[in-house]
N, C-alpha and C positions, 0 to 999 in steps of 0.2 A: 337646526339639528344636523342636516345633511352635510353642511360645510364643516362642522366640528368632526363628524365621522371621517370625512375625507382627509382632514388635517391629521387625525390620529393614525389613519392608515399610512399616510405619507411619512410621518415621524417614525413609525415602526420600520419602514423600509430603510430609513437613514440609520436607525439604531442597530439594526441587525443585518448588515450587508454580508457578513460571513456566510450566512445560510443561502444567500442568493448567488454569490459570485465564486466562492472558492471551490466548490464541488468536491468530489471524492478523489482519492489517490489511485492512480492507474499504473500498472506494471506495463512497461512498453518494450522491454527486452530482457531475456534471460540467457545466460551462458552457463553450461555445466561442464564439469570435468570429473570423470571417474578417476579416483586416486587409489582405490584399493577395493577389496571385497566389501561390498555394501557401504562404501564411503564415497561421498561426492563433495566437490566444492561448487558453490553457486556464486555468480556475479549477476546482480539484478539492477536494472535501471527503472527508476520510478519517476513519474511526473505528478506534480500537485502544486496548486497555487498557494504555497505556504504564505501565511499572513503574519507570522510571529508565533509566540509561545501559546496563544489561545487556539490556534488552528494550523496544524502542520502534520505532515506525514510522519508518524511516530514509530512505524515498524513495517516489516514485510514478513510473510510466513510461507513455508513450504508445507503443503497439505496433501495427505494421502487421499486416494479416491473415497475412502470411508469417512473422511472428515478429520482424521487424527492429524494433529500438527506435529510434523517431523522436525521442524527447525524454525527458529525465529531470529531475525536480525532486528534488534532494537535500534532505533534512530534517536540519538540523544539530544538533537537540537533542530530547530527549523532550518530549512534550506531556501530562504527567501531569495537570495541572489545566485543560487546554483540550481538551475532547472534545465533539463532533467538532471538527476544525479544518480550515480552508481555506487553501490556498496556490495561487499562480499561477505560470505559466510562459509567457513571451511569445516571440513570433517563432519558433514551431515550424514548420519547413519540412515540408510534406506534399505530395508530388507529386499533380497533378490526377488521375492514374490511380487514386488511393486514395480511396474514398468512405466507408469505415468504418474506425475504429480501436478498439482496446481500451485502456482505462486500467486499470492494475492497481497495487495498493500492495504494498509490500515491508516486512517488519520484520526486525530484527536476529537473531531466533531462527528463525522459520519460513520466512523468505525470502518468495517469492510464494506465493499459494494461497488468499487470502481472496476476498471478493466483488469481481468485476471489473465494469466498465461498458463496454458496447458503444455507441459514439457514431457516428451517421450525420452526416457533415459536409455542410454546405451548400456547393454549388459556385457 
């Protein structure tokens, strides 16, 4: 019975390596540019061990301190051979009352939870 149990555990590790190896998507760099009253451009670099369509970084978000999502950049495909990768989002409206935002990445398996970046906006 013990041997059968060990074989089942071993086969589970082989069948579900995504959950063990790929991890969460991390934001590793953020550049901002104020382009007008309450308008910003963002350039965000994300790293994630994309494994194909079943597990990839599928978006990043700009979030206000109260949790409200101010902007979302949807990533339309896996970036298996392009790590880390950088994508932009233009014309993000951020009220003058907000001086700090959080940029977080999201992947198709773990959702949010990787390394985030806190950004202090120039006013």
